[in-house]
VOVEXKOL-220400 format. One record per residue: residue number from 1; residue in one letter; y negated, x negated, z negated of N, C-alpha, C, O in turn. Coordinates in steps of 0.001 Angstrom, whole numbers. Example, Ala and Ser with C-alpha at 12.3 -4.5 7.8 and 13.67 -1.06 7.14 Angstrom:
! residues 2
PT num residuo     n_v     n_u     n_w    ca_v    ca_u    ca_w     c_v     c_u     c_w     o_v     o_u     o_w
PT   1       A    5690  -13190   -7800    4500  -12300   -7800    3300  -13200   -7800    3319  -14236   -8465
PT   2       S    2250  -12850   -7080    1060  -13670   -7140     -30  -12900   -7870   -1138  -13409   -8039
! end
This chain:
! residues 236
PT num residuo     n_v     n_u     n_w    ca_v    ca_u    ca_w     c_v     c_u     c_w     o_v     o_u     o_w
PT   1       X    1219    -864      30      15      15     -32   -1270    -876      -4   -1371   -1835    -768
PT   2       X   -2218    -553     863   -3389   -1269     877   -4217   -1142    -397   -4229     -72   -1006
PT   3       X   -4957   -2275    -848   -5685   -2158   -2046   -6871   -1235   -1967   -7462   -1084    -898
PT   4       X   -7238    -609   -3073   -8431     269   -3071   -9651    -631   -2933   -9619   -1859   -3011
PT   5       X  -10800     168   -2706  -12073    -598   -2607  -12395   -1391   -3791  -12859   -2529   -3716
PT   6       X  -12135    -751   -4938  -12471   -1429   -6215  -11548   -2658   -6375  -12004   -3719   -6802
PT   7       X  -10240   -2512   -6029   -9354   -3651   -6081   -9791   -4734   -5119   -9732   -5918   -5449
PT   8       X  -10209   -4363   -3988  -10679   -5361   -2931  -11893   -6139   -3377  -11999   -7357   -3237
PT   9       X  -12889   -5278   -3976  -13998   -6043   -4582  -13615   -7064   -5743  -14143   -8170   -5866
PT  10       X  -12694   -6583   -6524  -12236   -7496   -7606  -11638   -8736   -6974  -11940   -9837   -7437
PT  11       X  -10824   -8632   -5967  -10251   -9852   -5315  -11303  -10765   -4735  -11227  -11987   -4859
PT  12       X  -12359  -10112   -4053  -13378  -10961   -3510  -14143  -11698   -4593  -14563  -12843   -4427
PT  13       X  -14304  -11014   -5684  -15110  -11620   -6731  -14318  -12752   -7309  -14913  -13797   -7572
PT  14       X  -13039  -12646   -7531  -12168  -13743   -8042  -12245  -14927   -7128  -12392  -16040   -7635
PT  15       X  -12156  -14786   -5777  -12109  -15832   -4852  -13580  -16568   -4915  -13687  -17794   -4954
PT  16       X  -14606  -15741   -4921  -15887  -16320   -4903  -16171  -17114   -6195  -16741  -18202   -6116
PT  17       X  -15814  -16632   -7311  -16063  -17320   -8539  -15219  -18679   -8599  -15666  -19715   -9092
PT  18       X  -13973  -18552   -8050  -13228  -19837   -7995  -13949  -20926   -7083  -13925  -22125   -7362
PT  19       X  -14555  -20430   -6036  -15303  -21406   -5202  -16409  -21974   -5893  -16659  -23161   -5685
PT  20       X  -17152  -21281   -6727  -18372  -21712   -7378  -17948  -22888   -8339  -18726  -23811   -8579
PT  21       X  -16759  -22820   -8845  -16291  -23866   -9795  -16259  -25238   -9112  -16076  -26219   -9833
PT  22       X  -16423  -25404   -7779  -16384  -26586   -7119  -17907  -27137   -7053  -18148  -28285   -6679
PT  23       X  -18831  -26298   -7415  -20231  -26823   -7325  -20490  -27766   -8431  -20030  -27538   -9549
PT  24       X  -21222  -28842   -8174  -21645  -29759   -9247  -23184  -29889   -9269  -23855  -29650   -8265
PT  25       X  -23711  -30268  -10422  -25233  -30306  -10514  -25681  -31386   -9534  -25040  -32420   -9344
PT  26       X  -26810  -31079   -8935  -27529  -32054   -8053  -27154  -31763   -6575  -27695  -32411   -5679
PT  27       X  -26279  -30843   -6315  -25834  -30578   -4984  -26818  -29774   -4237  -27643  -29064   -4813
PT  28       X  -26727  -29893   -2846  -27422  -28963   -1957  -26391  -28006   -1397  -25423  -28431    -767
PT  29       X  -26593  -26704   -1622  -25644  -25702   -1470  -26021  -24765    -320  -27160  -24304    -263
PT  30       X  -25081  -24470     606  -25340  -23364    1559  -24866  -22010     969  -23750  -21893     461
PT  31       X  -25684  -21075    1048  -25400  -19684     579  -25081  -18798    1668  -25961  -18467    2462
PT  32       X  -23814  -18356    1780  -23331  -17449    2904  -23825  -16070    2766  -24332  -15635    1731
PT  33       X  -23649  -15370    3900  -24127  -13988    4060  -22888  -13040    3924  -21813  -13384    4413
PT  34       X  -23017  -11947    3318  -21978  -10956    3265  -21560  -10555    1841  -22035  -11126     859
PT  35       X  -20684   -9583    1752  -20310   -9034     467  -19532  -10027    -398  -19748  -10098   -1608
PT  36       X  -18670  -10760     190  -17844  -11779    -577  -18716  -12818   -1096  -18736  -13082   -2298
PT  37       X  -19503  -13472    -164  -20465  -14545    -480  -21443  -14121   -1585  -21836  -14942   -2414
PT  38       X  -21828  -12860   -1596  -22785  -12341   -2569  -22300  -12539   -3940  -23092  -12849   -4829
PT  39       X  -20959  -12369   -4181  -20507  -12647   -5528  -20594  -14076   -5928  -20666  -14396   -7115
PT  40       X  -20589  -14928   -4972  -20787  -16412   -5329  -22217  -16670   -5598  -22525  -17465   -6486
PT  41       X  -23141  -16040   -4874  -24559  -16190   -5123  -24867  -15834   -6574  -25588  -16543   -7276
PT  42       X  -24257  -14639   -7018  -24617  -14123   -8368  -23978  -15022   -9381  -24584  -15253  -10428
PT  43       X  -22796  -15551   -9152  -22134  -16372  -10148  -22976  -17718  -10284  -23204  -18222  -11384
PT  44       X  -23378  -18209   -9197  -24250  -19394   -9187  -25519  -19169  -10080  -25866  -19980  -10939
PT  45       X  -26157  -18050   -9818  -27433  -17730  -10621  -27058  -17734  -12146  -27780  -18307  -12962
PT  46       X  -25890  -17070  -12511  -25520  -17090  -13862  -25429  -18434  -14444  -26006  -18697  -15500
PT  47       X  -24684  -19352  -13761  -24501  -20722  -14231  -25790  -21568  -14382  -25926  -22391  -15288
PT  48       X  -26749  -21309  -13416  -28106  -21977  -13482  -28807  -21434  -14639  -29394  -22229  -15372
PT  49       X  -28827  -20113  -14919  -29573  -19566  -15991  -29023  -19984  -17373  -29745  -20049  -18368
PT  50       X  -27643  -20275  -17377  -27024  -20658  -18641  -27177  -22243  -18818  -26764  -22778  -19848
PT  51       X  -27735  -22931  -17866  -27867  -24342  -17924  -26614  -25135  -17618  -26590  -26353  -17792
PT  52       X  -25560  -24447  -17157  -24322  -25134  -16822  -24408  -25859  -15534  -23588  -26748  -15305
PT  53       X  -25330  -25561  -14669  -25565  -26238  -13443  -27048  -26566  -13451  -27825  -25785  -13999
PT  54       X  -27488  -27699  -12863  -28887  -28121  -12784  -29110  -28772  -11472  -28194  -29261  -10810
PT  55       X  -30425  -28764  -11096  -30935  -29577   -9906  -30184  -29065   -8590  -29891  -29867   -7703
PT  56       X  -29907  -27817   -8501  -29325  -27194   -7346  -30404  -26827   -6309  -31438  -26260   -6663
PT  57       X  -30167  -27143   -5071  -30983  -26700   -3969  -30089  -25823   -3010  -28979  -26207   -2644
PT  58       X  -30606  -24702   -2652  -29858  -23816   -1835  -30515  -23410    -536  -31698  -23073    -485
PT  59       X  -29700  -23452     531  -30036  -23142    1898  -29436  -21850    2236  -28217  -21819    2404
PT  60       X  -30154  -20736    2363  -29597  -19403    2659  -29266  -19287    4075  -29939  -19869    4925
PT  61       X  -28211  -18526    4380  -27765  -18258    5760  -28480  -17090    6398  -28287  -16853    7591
PT  62       X  -29282  -16360    5682  -29995  -15204    6279  -31208  -14855    5360  -31297  -15297    4215
PT  63       X  -32112  -14053    5918  -33313  -13628    5209  -32887  -12828    3956  -33429  -12931    2856
PT  64       X  -31846  -12015    4258  -31337  -11123    3080  -30842  -11952    1954  -31134  -11674     791
PT  65       X  -30107  -12952    2272  -29532  -13867    1169  -30696  -14565     516  -30677  -14764    -699
PT  66       X  -31712  -14946    1271  -32867  -15725     674  -33566  -14740    -261  -33941  -15179   -1348
PT  67       X  -33780  -13480      36  -34375  -12595    -815  -33538  -12420   -2149  -34082  -12440   -3253
PT  68       X  -32242  -12254   -1978  -31421  -12125   -3191  -31487  -13373   -4076  -31627  -13291   -5296
PT  69       X  -31379  -14567   -3392  -31372  -15797   -4220  -32835  -15928   -4915  -32865  -16358   -6068
PT  70       X  -33935  -15612   -4328  -35173  -15756   -4913  -35287  -14770   -6130  -35905  -15096   -7143
PT  71       X  -34709  -13635   -6003  -34828  -12581   -7040  -34039  -13084   -8284  -34399  -12839   -9436
PT  72       X  -32948  -13798   -7964  -32098  -14362   -8999  -32495  -15817   -9517  -31768  -16432  -10296
PT  73       X  -33631  -16296   -9058  -34289  -17592   -9469  -33416  -18779   -9058  -33393  -19800   -9746
PT  74       X  -32704  -18650   -7943  -32110  -19811   -7425  -33046  -20584   -6602  -33750  -19998   -5780
PT  75       X  -33116  -21980   -6775  -34110  -22821   -6025  -33831  -22828   -4599  -32703  -23181   -4253
PT  76       X  -34700  -22487   -3699  -34429  -22329   -2273  -34965  -23584   -1546  -35970  -24137   -1995
PT  77       X  -34417  -24002    -575  -34816  -25128     342  -34459  -24742    1756  -33948  -23649    2001
PT  78       X  -34721  -25615    2664  -34428  -25385    4088  -33480  -26406    4696  -33214  -27452    4103
PT  79       X  -32987  -26104    5848  -32145  -27017    6564  -32964  -28223    7065  -32432  -29330    7150
PT  80       X  -34291  -28015    7408  -35094  -29083    7853  -35351  -30094    6648  -35414  -31308    6844
PT  81       X  -35485  -29554    5471  -35736  -30436    4205  -34497  -31238    3864  -34534  -32409    3488
PT  82       X  -33373  -30504    4025  -32061  -31036    3590  -31058  -30803    4774  -30318  -29819    4755
PT  83       X  -31033  -31707    5806  -30211  -31394    6988  -28677  -31725    6679  -27832  -31450    7531
PT  84       X  -28335  -32275    5542  -26987  -32583    5161  -26708  -31821    3861  -27326  -32086    2829
PT  85       X  -25761  -30863    3927  -25432  -29907    2861  -24088  -30384    2255  -23115  -30655    2959
PT  86       X  -24098  -30469     906  -22907  -30894     260  -21748  -29836     422  -20607  -30206     696
PT  87       X  -22066  -28543     250  -21038  -27578      22  -21604  -26160     448  -22705  -25786      44
PT  88       X  -20872  -25442    1216  -21246  -24108    1562  -20215  -23186    1165  -19044  -23501    1378
PT  89       X  -20517  -22002     571  -19578  -20955     354  -19930  -19711    1184  -21040  -19182    1137
PT  90       X  -18990  -19311    1891  -19220  -18198    2811  -17981  -17302    2924  -16889  -17694    2512
PT  91       X  -18149  -16129    3469  -17027  -15278    3765  -16611  -15320    5170  -17121  -16131    5943
PT  92       X  -15683  -14463    5550  -15165  -14424    6982  -14657  -13038    7187  -14310  -12319    6250
PT  93       X  -14626  -12690    8414  -14062  -11441    8858  -12608  -11449    9133  -11912  -10455    8927
PT  94       X  -12113  -12638    9629  -10750  -12821    9896  -10386  -14319    9849  -11126  -15145   10382
PT  95       X   -9282  -14668    9232   -8849  -16052    9078   -7404  -16263    9658   -6510  -15481    9335
PT  96       X   -7199  -17173   10399   -5872  -17485   10905   -5138  -18619   10169   -5810  -19291    9387
PT  97       X   -3865  -18901   10327   -3234  -19826    9630   -3737  -21312    9718   -3410  -22154    8882
PT  98       X   -4531  -21567   10759   -5129  -22930   10904   -6384  -22992   10206   -7032  -24036   10275
PT  99       X   -6837  -21964    9508   -8174  -21859    8746   -9321  -21776    9866  -10485  -22037    9564
PT 100       X   -8982  -21432   11074  -10098  -21023   11961  -10426  -19591   11616   -9587  -18848   11107
PT 101       X  -11721  -19197   11915  -12164  -17904   11429  -13056  -17231   12531  -13638  -17884   13398
PT 102       X  -13110  -15888   12422  -14108  -15102   13087  -15152  -14697   12014  -14808  -14166   10958
PT 103       X  -16413  -14965   12321  -17519  -14484   11402  -18584  -13789   12306  -18576  -13863   13535
PT 104       X  -19450  -13144   11606  -20558  -12418   12301  -20600  -10999   12170  -21413  -10315   12791
PT 105       X  -19693  -10502   11330  -19697   -9011   11004  -20976   -8574   10367  -21432   -7445   10546
PT 106       X  -21573   -9518    9591  -22889   -9145    9057  -24109   -9478    9842  -25236   -9185    9444
PT 107       X  -23865  -10112   10992  -24993  -10411   11936  -25715  -11671   11674  -26810  -11845   12208
PT 108       X  -25173  -12613   10858  -25831  -13813   10531  -25126  -15079   11098  -25271  -16176   10560
PT 109       X  -24327  -14881   12243  -23471  -15929   12705  -24162  -17229   13114  -23645  -18325   12895
PT 110       X  -25364  -17074   13723  -26109  -18245   14203  -26420  -19229   13056  -26036  -20398   13065
PT 111       X  -27120  -18688   12103  -27500  -19502   10895  -26229  -19973   10188  -26137  -21143    9816
PT 112       X  -25307  -19141   10007  -24020  -19481    9386  -23342  -20656   10014  -22828  -21557    9350
PT 113       X  -23362  -20611   11348  -22653  -21742   12030  -23454  -23059   11904  -22888  -24136   11714
PT 114       X  -24817  -22928   12019  -25657  -24114   11870  -25454  -24787   10511  -25397  -26012   10400
PT 115       X  -25345  -23927    9467  -25229  -24434    8109  -23741  -24987    7945  -23559  -26023    7305
PT 116       X  -22766  -24352    8477  -21453  -24838    8463  -21390  -26197    9035  -20856  -27097    8387
PT 117       X  -21898  -26413   10206  -21841  -27654   10932  -22532  -28760   10174  -22182  -29934   10292
PT 118       X  -23581  -28344    9346  -24308  -29390    8546  -23726  -29644    7199  -24269  -30384    6378
PT 119       X  -22557  -28983    6984  -21963  -29063    5576  -20729  -30021    5572  -19864  -30040    6447
PT 120       X  -20772  -30834    4434  -19619  -31766    4234  -18315  -30983    3867  -17201  -31434    4133
PT 121       X  -18517  -29779    3239  -17411  -28976    2817  -17781  -27530    3020  -18718  -27047    2384
PT 122       X  -17099  -26836    3862  -17293  -25397    4225  -16147  -24634    3615  -14992  -24686    4040
PT 123       X  -16553  -23923    2587  -15510  -23077    1791  -15600  -21647    2198  -16662  -21042    2054
PT 124       X  -14504  -21052    2716  -14418  -19668    2982  -13759  -18938    1811  -12695  -19347    1345
PT 125       X  -14385  -17862    1335  -13771  -17089     318  -13380  -15636     907  -14124  -15023    1673
PT 126       X  -12243  -15198     504  -11801  -13974    1162  -10759  -13344     335  -10136  -14031    -474
PT 127       X  -10503  -11978     491   -9387  -11309      -7   -8265  -11327    1005   -8524  -11660    2161
PT 128       X   -7072  -11003     664   -5916  -11043    1548   -5985  -10135    2837   -5269  -10316    3821
PT 129       X   -6883   -9188    2725   -7002   -8277    4019   -7615   -8981    5132   -7600   -8452    6243
PT 130       X   -8183  -10181    4944   -8876  -10957    6024   -7860  -11955    6780   -8164  -12580    7796
PT 131       X   -6653  -12011    6159   -5682  -12946    6780   -5115  -12391    7986   -4854  -11188    7990
PT 132       X   -4872  -13134    9069   -4499  -12588   10358   -3577  -13631   11024   -3834  -14826   10877
PT 133       X   -2530  -13236   11739   -1720  -14198   12444   -2443  -14922   13615   -2245  -16109   13875
PT 134       X   -3265  -14146   14278   -4020  -14640   15419   -5480  -14069   15447   -5645  -12856   15319
PT 135       X   -6452  -14848   15598   -7772  -14318   15621   -7952  -13296   16704   -7391  -13447   17789
PT 136       X   -8700  -12282   16451   -8987  -11160   17304   -7908   -9983   17096   -8096   -8919   17686
PT 137       X   -6924  -10130   16373   -5930   -9224   16095   -6581   -8022   15354   -6340   -6865   15698
PT 138       X   -7418   -8335   14320   -7950   -7298   13523   -9459   -7092   13571  -10002   -6165   12970
PT 139       X  -10119   -7989   14307  -11596   -7895   14320  -12142   -8227   15691  -11649   -9153   16335
PT 140       X  -13127   -7514   16150  -13787   -7784   17408  -14651   -9028   17204  -15180   -9258   16117
PT 141       X  -14790   -9849   18296  -15592  -11085   18174  -17061  -10858   18411  -17426  -10485   19526
PT 142       X  -17911  -11051   17464  -19312  -10868   17630  -19934  -12076   18528  -19689  -13260   18297
PT 143       X  -20707  -11655   19502  -21323  -12593   20377  -22919  -12246   20417  -23355  -11155   20785
PT 144       X  -23687  -13292   20001  -25119  -13074   19942  -25730  -13431   21271  -25455  -14486   21843
PT 145       X  -26565  -12531   21753  -27169  -12687   23156  -28685  -12460   23017  -29137  -11776   22099
PT 146       X  -29415  -13011   23890  -30771  -12674   23921  -31040  -11272   24555  -30233  -10896   25406
PT 147       X  -32054  -10484   24244  -32181   -9190   24736  -32276   -9125   26208  -31690   -8253   26849
PT 148       X  -33050  -10092   26782  -33296  -10122   28204  -31966  -10315   29045  -31273  -11322   28901
PT 149       X  -31652   -9320   29912  -30413   -9395   30667  -29154   -9342   29852  -28149   -9937   30241
PT 150       X  -29169   -8641   28719  -28011   -8478   27885  -26890   -7757   28631  -25719   -8076   28429
PT 151       X  -27213   -6825   29459  -26078   -6167   30213  -25365   -7068   31131  -24193   -6835   31428
PT 152       X  -25994   -8074   31594  -25269   -9109   32432  -24303   -9903   31616  -23257  -10340   32096
PT 153       X  -24672  -10087   30353  -23706  -10733   29435  -22501   -9826   29134  -21350  -10249   29026
PT 154       X  -22860   -8580   29014  -21806   -7587   28664  -20737   -7529   29857  -19529   -7480   29626
PT 155       X  -21243   -7537   31074  -20398   -7491   32331  -19593   -8835   32285  -18390   -8818   32545
PT 156       X  -20208   -9947   31974  -19480  -11246   32007  -18355  -11223   30921  -17237  -11662   31192
PT 157       X  -18650  -10717   29713  -17660  -10598   28725  -16478   -9640   29051  -15316   -9875   28720
PT 158       X  -16865   -8605   29689  -15815   -7572   30145  -14908   -8287   31207  -13698   -8064   31237
PT 159       X  -15467   -9078   32003  -14607   -9802   33021  -13687  -10789   32372  -12635  -11091   32937
PT 160       X  -14047  -11351   31125  -13162  -12142   30392  -12114  -11349   29677  -11218  -11933   29068
PT 161       X  -12185  -10062   29724  -11082   -9240   29086  -11474   -8493   27889  -10602   -7915   27240
PT 162       X  -12840   -8445   27494  -13207   -7804   26272  -13654   -6297   26474  -14202   -5945   27519
PT 163       X  -13418   -5492   25514  -14093   -4246   25405  -15401   -4421   24676  -15379   -4779   23498
PT 164       X  -16513   -4196   25286  -17812   -4669   24665  -18587   -3492   24231  -18664   -2446   24876
PT 165       X  -19183   -3736   23045  -20020   -2658   22397  -21356   -3311   21869  -21296   -4230   21053
PT 166       X  -22435   -2884   22288  -23601   -3440   21680  -23826   -2856   20301  -23892   -1630   20217
PT 167       X  -23959   -3633   19154  -24151   -3352   17900  -25405   -2511   17681  -26452   -2865   18223
PT 168       X  -25359   -1419   16920  -26495    -614   16667  -26852    -592   15138  -26010    -741   14252
PT 169       X  -28124    -400   14936  -28604    -383   13498  -28384     972   12869  -27904    1908   13508
PT 170       X  -28744    1058   11611  -28526    2305   10819  -29248    3546   11398  -28778    4676   11270
PT 171       X  -30396    3292   12034  -31212    4352   12577  -30900    4619   14040  -31628    5362   14698
PT 172       X  -29867    4047   14543  -29541    4301   16023  -30249    3298   16941  -30098    3410   18158
PT 173       X  -30983    2364   16449  -31632    1360   17322  -30651     190   17479  -29706      57   16700
PT 174       X  -30891    -684   18527  -30091   -1846   18652  -30243   -2792   17451  -31364   -3107   17051
PT 175       X  -29173   -3224   16905  -29210   -4187   15855  -29840   -5494   16311  -29557   -5985   17404
PT 176       X  -30650   -6022   15509  -31381   -7315   15740  -30947   -8289   14692  -30851   -7923   13521
PT 177       X  -30678   -9532   15068  -30394  -10588   14162  -31720  -11092   13639  -32768  -10634   14093
PT 178       X  -31708  -12011   12708  -32837  -12667   12125  -33751  -13337   13123  -34963  -13452   12942
PT 179       X  -33080  -13787   14221  -33796  -14441   15299  -34254  -13407   16454  -34862  -13778   17458
PT 180       X  -33915  -12148   16211  -34422  -11105   17183  -33444  -10860   18283  -33780  -10174   19248
PT 181       X  -32212  -11400   18190  -31187  -11221   19229  -30392   -9992   19075  -30428   -9346   18028
PT 182       X  -29647   -9634   20125  -28656   -8510   20047  -27321   -9209   19670  -27157  -10426   19764
PT 183       X  -26385   -8334   19236  -25013   -8781   19002  -24014   -7782   19845  -24041   -6562   19688
PT 184       X  -23250   -8363   20634  -22210   -7630   21371  -20878   -7939   20717  -20413   -9076   20644
PT 185       X  -20259   -6769   20213  -19009   -6895   19616  -17850   -6709   20612  -17670   -5635   21184
PT 186       X  -17045   -7820   20807  -16145   -7998   21846  -14682   -7854   21465  -14114   -8795   20910
PT 187       X  -14088   -6793   21718  -12649   -6564   21342  -11762   -7179   22419  -11384   -6529   23393
PT 188       X  -11441   -8473   22205  -10446   -9109   23086   -8969   -8826   22799   -8100   -9050   23642
PT 189       X   -8720   -8344   21624   -7403   -8347   21139   -6965   -9726   20673   -7843  -10580   20550
PT 190       X   -5670  -10043   20394   -5347  -11375   19971   -5780  -12410   20997   -5506  -12299   22192
PT 191       X   -6480  -13441   20469   -7095  -14469   21410   -6120  -15608   21319   -5983  -16285   20300
PT 192       X   -5403  -15798   22511   -4381  -16841   22527   -4860  -18234   22487   -4195  -19090   21903
PT 193       X   -6024  -18526   23099   -6644  -19854   23165   -8096  -19751   22793   -8957  -19744   23672
PT 194       X   -8401  -19670   21478   -9747  -19601   21018  -10721  -20686   21488  -11906  -20430   21697
PT 195       X  -10201  -21876   21644  -10995  -23021   22041  -11431  -22876   23483  -12566  -23223   23808
PT 196       X  -10598  -22390   24338  -10918  -22191   25751  -11954  -21037   25810  -12965  -21126   26507
PT 197       X  -11677  -19996   25082  -12758  -18857   25029  -14036  -19370   24581  -15055  -19034   25184
PT 198       X  -14089  -20180   23548  -15344  -20602   22938  -16094  -21522   24043  -17317  -21439   24151
PT 199       X  -15443  -22281   24749  -15947  -23143   25850  -16617  -22265   26915  -17695  -22608   27400
PT 200       X  -15996  -21141   27283  -16463  -20250   28320  -17771  -19601   27806  -18729  -19455   28565
PT 201       X  -17800  -19234   26578  -18958  -18603   26002  -20160  -19590   25879  -21308  -19243   26159
PT 202       X  -19861  -20727   25484  -20853  -21738   25297  -21582  -22213   26590  -22734  -22645   26632
PT 203       X  -20796  -22075   27552  -21322  -22476   28921  -22145  -21364   29637  -22666  -21591   30730
PT 204       X  -22251  -20223   29044  -22993  -19155   29619  -24399  -19075   29158  -24662  -18967   27960
PT 205       X  -25340  -19128   30109  -26827  -18942   29715  -27026  -17501   29252  -26475  -16554   29813
PT 206       X  -27866  -17374   28168  -28056  -16065   27634  -27246  -15723   26443  -27626  -14854   25657
PT 207       X  -26062  -16428   26274  -25315  -16285   25016  -25772  -17343   24085  -25689  -18531   24399
PT 208       X  -26243  -16954   22972  -26849  -17857   21920  -25713  -18461   21124  -25605  -19678   20980
PT 209       X  -24885  -17600   20621  -23800  -18058   19806  -22703  -17121   19766  -22883  -15981   20196
PT 210       X  -21488  -17504   19257  -20323  -16700   19109  -19698  -16868   17719  -19929  -17881   17059
PT 211       X  -18923  -15902   17279  -18365  -15835   16011  -17085  -16650   15812  -16472  -16572   14747
PT 212       X  -16687  -17395   16771  -15489  -18266   16571  -15906  -19492   15862  -16661  -20273   16443
PT 213       X  -15461  -19758   14578  -15697  -20919   13849  -14434  -21737   13814  -13543  -21449   13015
PT 214       X  -14320  -22762   14663  -13226  -23455   14890  -13231  -24882   14430  -14076  -25637   14909
PT 215       X  -12400  -25308   13579  -12377  -26656   13048  -13435  -26956   12096  -13669  -28129   11806
PT 216       X  -14186  -25864   11516  -15298  -26054   10613  -14954  -25869    9126  -15617  -26419    8247
PT 217       X  -13899  -25077    8870  -13556  -24707    7503  -12728  -25772    6826  -11665  -26137    7329
PT 218       X  -13168  -26259    5747  -12432  -27341    4969  -11510  -26704    3942  -10433  -27218    3641
PT 219       X  -11976  -25524    3391  -11195  -24956    2254  -11213  -23418    2515  -12179  -22827    2997
PT 220       X  -10036  -22836    2143   -9922  -21365    2077   -9463  -20999     705   -8435  -21496     246
PT 221       X  -10233  -20096      -8   -9895  -19688   -1280   -9662  -18098   -1093  -10581  -17311    -869
PT 222       X   -8468  -17785   -1202   -8091  -16310    -913   -7432  -15718   -2130   -6471  -16264   -2670
PT 223       X   -7963  -14596   -2551   -7439  -13908   -3755   -6474  -12873   -3240   -6807  -12080   -2360
PT 224       X   -5324  -12880   -3767   -4313  -11836   -3465   -3861  -11153   -4758   -4223  -11619   -5838
PT 225       X   -3134  -10137   -4696   -2639   -9386   -5939   -1639  -10262   -6562   -1235   -9933   -7678
PT 226       X   -1160  -11367   -5992    -249  -12244   -6623    -951  -13468   -7247    -284  -14270   -7900
PT 227       X   -2234  -13630   -7073   -3001  -14742   -7596   -3904  -15337   -6495   -3984  -14842   -5370
PT 228       X   -4568  -16414   -6891   -5567  -17084   -5997   -4863  -18289   -5366   -4185  -19058   -6047
PT 229       X   -5044  -18434   -4033   -4490  -19469   -3277   -5716  -20340   -2761   -6700  -19790   -2266
PT 230       X   -5622  -21694   -2892   -6659  -22607   -2378   -5946  -23562   -1348   -5186  -24476   -1669
PT 231       X   -6287  -23233    -118   -5796  -24057    1038   -6861  -24981    1530   -8044  -24640    1531
PT 232       X   -6452  -26150    1949   -7475  -27143    2367   -7066  -27722    3735   -5887  -27729    4089
PT 233       X   -8053  -28202    4484   -7866  -28861    5769   -8851  -29939    5856   -9997  -29741    5451
PT 234       X   -8477  -31123    6377   -9425  -32178    6629  -10304  -31808    7876   -9792  -31357    8900
PT 235       X  -11619  -32015    7742  -12459  -31723    8849  -13067  -33047    9354  -13639  -33837    8603
PT 236       X  -12906  -33232   10652  -13353  -34506   11228  -14725  -34265   11877  -15316  -35191   12433
! end
């Protein structure tokens, strides 16, 4: 039986709080976007307020996360000021056995990938519902595009085999990222060769970024009903 929403939130919180245990005073931290990463942000704020962590600098992955961090009195900095990040804690929409992931369900994939690439350690926190045998099995791939000519990108993505939907906002308007771009959610089904698909997307003018995070994750902390698992991979 699938876990209830309350059980799922409890698992997310457990994974996030385990990840925060890896933070040390003096670090520059990437703050991920999304419901799971939010638990980590709030736990970090608790430890700072209690004096258990000091001299932390945080680079948020979105404006929303920045607002939350400021409200919680977490010291904020930028990727320009600190282009090398010690550790980032973020969530994911889908995780495969190689620790490659699909991200972008919250719409912050561009900044999330920039911060992941700048991080010495990229920690993904998740509950077991995010585990998948093959990327694309459970989640459509978000592709960020500039608004100009977005339909041409949709046609291109359809020719690659995707069912394409432009993401919409709560009021029925096109969803806009922090950079003002659109997101096309692309249902490819199981993606047999993620690296090849990533290369095709990266070669296309007008596509800003995609949600395939390949070879970037160093750690996966996943909370299951049987306990917490911490999996690692060397990142070159």
